[in-house]
MIVO-129047 format. One record per residue (C-alpha): x, y, z. Coordinates in steps of 0.2 Angstrom, whole numbers, plus 2048, in hexadecimal, padded with zeros to 3 digits. Layout:
REM MIVO-129047
XYZ ...
REM end
This chain:
REM MIVO-129047
98F0AB749 98409A752 988096763 98B085767 98C07B778 99B075782 99A06677D 99806676B 9A707376B 9B1063773 9AA056766 9B106175B 9C1062762 9C2050764 9BE04B753 9CD05874A 9D8052757 9D203F751 9D704373E 9E704C742 9EC03E74B 9E402F740 9EB037731 9FD035731 A08043726 A0C03F715 A1E038714 A2B046715 A39049703 A46053703 A440526EF A380556E1 A3304A6D3 A3E04F6C3 A3405A6B6 A3A0616A7 A3306C699 A32059690 A2905269F A1604F698 A0705469D 9F50496A5 9F40396A2 9FB02F696 9E7028692 9E003A696 9CE039690 9C404A68F 9B404A69A 9A304E696 99705769E 9910576AC 99F04E6B6 9960456C2 9960346D1 9A40386DC 9A90326EA 9B10356FA 9C002B6FD 9BC01F70D 9CF023714 9CE038713 9D7042718 9E303C70D 9EF04B715 9F0053724 9FA06372C A0C05C734 A11060742 A23060745 A2406E734 A1F07F738 A18086727 A0A077725 A09072739 9F507A73C 9EC07872C 9EF06E71A 9E107070D 9DD0786FB 9E706E6F0 9E80706DE 9ED0626D4 9F505D6C2 9FC0506BA A0E04F6B4 A1803F6B0 A0E0326B5 A0B03B6C7 A000476CF A030566D8 9FE0606E3 A020716E8 9F90736FA 9F6082707 9FB07E715 9FB08C727 A0908C735 A0108E748 A010A2745 9F409E732 A010A4728 9FF09B718 A0A09370D A0A0856FE A120776FD A150686F0 A100546F3 A100476E3 A070356E3 A090276D6 9F70216DA 9EB0316E1 9EC02D6F2 9FB02A6FC A060396FA A1903F6FC A1E051701 A2A05C6FE A3206370E A2F07570B A22082703 A270866F3 A1C0966F4 A1C0A0703 A190B270A A2A0BC703 A200CD701 A190DB709 A070D7701 A090C4706 A100C6719 A020C3729 9F60B771C A010AE712 A010A66FF 9EE09D700 9E50926F4 9F108D6E5 9E80896D3 9F40816C6 9F807F6B3 A0407C6A6 A07083695 A1307F689 A21078698 A1C0866A4 A130846B5 A090916BA A010956CA 9F50A26CF 9F30A36E4 9EA0AF6F0 9F70BB6F9 9EF0C1708 9F70CE715 9E60CC720 9DE0DB71A 9DF0DA706 9DF0C76F9 9E70CC6EB 9EA0BC6DF 9FA0B96D9 A020B16CA A130A56CB A1C09B6BE A2708D6BD A2F07E6B2 A300726C1 A230756CD A310796DD A370876D6 A2C0976D3 A2C0A96CC A220B46D4 A180C46CA A0D0CC6D8 9FD0CF6D6 9F40CC6C4 9E40D96C8 9EA0E66D3 9DA0F16CD 9CC0E66CE 9BD0E86DB 9B40DB6E1 9A40DD6ED 9A00CE6FB 98D0CB6FF 9870CC70F 9770C0711 9730C7722 9700D871C 9640D870F 9640EF710 9760F070B 97B0DE704 98A0E16FC 99C0E96FE 9A80EE6F5 9B90E76F7 9C50F46EE 9D60EA6E8 9D00DB6ED 9D40CA6E2 9D30B86E6 9D10A46DB 9D70A46CA 9D50976BF 9DA0986AF 9D709069D 9E6086698 9E408A687 9E409867D 9D309E676 9CA0A1667 9CC0B5668 9DF0B266C 9E10B4680 9E00A968E 9D10A869A 9D10A86AF 9C30A96BA 9C70B26CB 9BB0B96D7 9B50B26E8 9A40BC6E8 99F0B86D7 9AB0B06C8 9B10BE6BB 9BA0BC6AB 9CE0C16AA 9D60C0696 9EB0BF695 9F50BD685 A040B868D 9FE0AE69F A050BC6A7 9FC0CC6A6 9EC0CB6A7 9DC0D66A5 9CB0DA6AB 9C00E56A1 9B90F36AA 9A90F16B3 9A70DF6AE 99A0D46B3 99B0C16BD 9980B66AD 98F0A96B8 9800AF6C1 97B0A86D3 96C09C6CE 96A08D6DF 96A08F6EE 97B0866F2 9820946E9 97A0A46EF 9870AB6FB 9970AA6EF 99F0A16DF 9B209D6DF 9BC0946D1 9C00826D8 9CA07A6CB 9D10816BC 9C507B6AE 9C906E6A4 9C306C690 9B406268D 9B305467E 9AA061674 9B506E678 9AC07A684 9B3078694 9AF0716A6 9B007B6B4 9AF0746C4 9AC0856D3 9A80856E6 99708E6EC 9910956FF 981094703 97409E709 96C092717 95F08E70A 95907E704 961071711 97307770F 97A08171E 97E09371F 98E096718 993084714 99D082703 99C0756F5 9A106F6E3 99706F6D4 99A0726C2 99607C6B4 99707C69E 99F08A699 9A2091687 9B309E685 9AC0A4675 99B0A867C 9A10AB68E 9A40BD68F 9900C1688 9880B6692 9870A869F 98D09569F 98408B693 97F07D6A4 9800796B6 97D06D6C1 96E0706CE 9760656DD 9880666E3 9930576DE 99E05A6F1 99505F6FF 99D05E713 99704D71A 9A6047725 9AB04D737 9B905772F 9B0060722 9A206472E 9AD06A73D 9BF072737 9C8080735 9B808672E 9AA07B730 99E074722 9AB078714 9B306D706 9BB0776F9 9C30706EC 9D20756E0 9D70666D7 9D00596CA 9DA0516C1 9D80416B7 9E40306BA 9E20206B7 9D301E6B3 9C80296C0 9C403D6C3 9D00416D3 9C70506DB 9D20576E7 9CC0636F5 9CD06C707 9C2063718 9BE072721 9CD07D71D 9D8070727 9D806071E 9DC05B70C 9D104D703 9CE0446F4 9BD03E6EB 9BD0366DB 9B102D6CB 9B40246BD 9BB0296AA 9AB02A6A2 9AA01E691 
REM end
């Protein structure tokens, strides 16, 4: 761990304090917008993207959401949002932590993409033994045939377990428990070249589901927080991973050498492929700080994915830590994207800033 001087530490604390004071918590509501099985997905003028989707610029008034000291469950940190558009409204499912760092998942909504109202209570919180202490982390949501499917990480401060929940209104959720209990992942220790990888039995995280059934008759989910793996399902509830499945995306660039992890659920392109945003961590080469989280994108073809790598990927990230709250936070040098939606002529990319705040970057819809 790098050492920092007292002056630097004080400056960091003052910077975080100033952001939490300057960004007032979003308005609180006792109710949530009505969603029914007839509610409409996506922006009314939705246009599918091409790969790559570039030109994202951070909003000048980030962070757009911050912790609420008056609400215990989200009093310490608020970040890592998933996003979905329903009935001309952007909904965010976000990760929040209390002062003991137990995570819950909150719900917020907006009519402009920047100013949000949040629901007063968490919509997913720790209720099971495997969720206690660490809580419920890092949501990713899709909607298929009127049902919302939410993946999240349950963490008991020992093992991370990828879990699933469903809802028809984004407020009341039914949990299905861990969906990949027999997976063994590995973690890279870049500081130990003689034994760089350590096995993590039963460890699974970061499930990003494609919201259409694929030509092989199954739904696909990308998961993993060291490498990107493929799981398949016939019903979106029960998931399988092939024995000894290899990662489908090798680590190619310096900004993703330590780990690769899904961002938002993939989005179908105009030519029938899938645009996948993902987060990567660099090893300290190429001008990237060691441990820095950035966001990039790749183009994938689900038909060939089990047998080959992605079709293409961009060489440099679309989003890197630049602001004070991203460079200095609960975790330094982090932008972590989990939400991508099109709304009123723009793409909105929602992300966590320093594992402490919630920000957004936008780009225009391609002609």
